[in-house]
C-alpha positions as CSV (number, residue, x, y, z in Angstrom):
1,M,8.2,-35.9,-84.7
2,T,11.2,-38.1,-84.0
3,V,13.5,-36.0,-86.5
4,L,12.3,-32.9,-84.7
5,L,13.3,-34.0,-81.3
6,N,16.5,-35.4,-82.5
7,L,17.3,-32.1,-84.1
8,L,16.4,-30.3,-80.9
9,F,18.6,-32.5,-78.8
10,L,21.6,-31.7,-81.0
11,M,20.9,-28.0,-80.7
12,I,20.7,-28.2,-77.1
13,A,24.0,-30.2,-77.0
14,A,25.5,-27.6,-79.3
15,T,24.3,-24.6,-77.3
16,G,25.1,-26.2,-74.0
17,A,28.8,-26.6,-75.3
18,S,28.9,-23.0,-76.4
19,V,27.9,-22.0,-73.0
20,V,30.8,-23.7,-71.5
21,L,33.3,-23.0,-74.2
22,I,32.7,-19.4,-74.7
23,R,35.2,-17.4,-72.5
24,E,34.0,-13.8,-72.7
25,P,31.0,-13.2,-70.1
26,R,28.9,-11.0,-72.4
27,R,28.9,-13.6,-75.2
28,Q,28.3,-16.3,-72.7
29,V,25.3,-14.5,-71.4
30,F,23.7,-14.5,-75.1
31,A,24.6,-18.2,-75.4
32,I,22.8,-18.9,-72.1
33,A,19.7,-17.1,-73.6
34,L,20.0,-19.0,-76.8
35,N,20.1,-22.2,-74.9
36,G,16.9,-21.0,-73.0
37,L,15.3,-20.5,-76.2
38,V,16.1,-23.9,-77.6
39,L,15.0,-25.5,-74.4
40,T,11.8,-23.6,-74.7
41,L,11.2,-25.2,-78.4
42,L,12.2,-28.6,-76.9
43,F,9.3,-28.1,-74.2
44,T,7.0,-27.0,-76.8
45,A,7.6,-30.0,-79.0
46,L,7.2,-32.2,-76.0
47,Q,3.8,-30.7,-75.4
48,A,4.7,-29.3,-72.1
49,P,3.3,-25.6,-72.7
50,D,3.7,-24.5,-68.9
51,V,7.1,-25.5,-68.7
52,A,7.9,-24.1,-72.2
53,L,6.4,-20.6,-70.8
54,S,8.3,-20.8,-67.7
55,E,11.6,-21.5,-69.5
56,L,10.9,-18.8,-71.9
57,A,10.3,-16.2,-69.0
58,V,13.2,-17.4,-66.7
59,G,15.7,-18.9,-68.8
60,T,15.5,-16.8,-71.9
61,A,14.7,-13.4,-70.4
62,A,15.2,-12.9,-66.7
63,V,18.4,-14.8,-65.9
64,P,20.4,-13.4,-68.8
65,L,19.0,-9.9,-68.2
66,L,20.2,-10.2,-64.4
67,F,23.6,-11.3,-65.7
68,M,23.8,-8.4,-68.1
69,I,23.0,-5.9,-65.2
70,V,25.5,-7.6,-62.9
71,L,28.2,-7.5,-65.7
72,S,27.6,-3.9,-66.2
73,A,27.7,-3.0,-62.8
74,V,31.1,-4.9,-62.1
75,R,33.9,-2.6,-63.0
76,T,37.0,-4.5,-64.6
77,A,40.4,-2.8,-64.5
78,E,42.7,-3.0,-67.5
79,P,45.7,-5.4,-67.3
80,G,48.5,-3.4,-65.7
81,Q,46.3,-1.0,-64.0
82,D,46.7,-0.6,-60.2
83,T,43.0,-0.8,-58.8
84,Q,44.1,0.4,-55.4
85,S,45.4,3.9,-56.3
86,G,43.7,4.4,-59.5
87,E,47.2,5.0,-61.2
88,D,48.7,3.0,-64.0
89,A,51.5,0.6,-62.9
């Protein structure tokens, strides 16, 4: 069990670092979902099924889904494009 926990802790460190280091927002959302999935596995290994189910629902599904909805709703302008008049600069 100790080997499994150590492996999960390393995976959490790796996925947490990837969330911070990834600069593209859409890829960062997938990294957040992956981090939530690894945390779900850790909570399951630690015999906390209620916390694992909550993390699965919220950290792996709900929050990344909300971030993806917000990212698709936000309109980004191309560099060099004037957003006030709608014409190219």
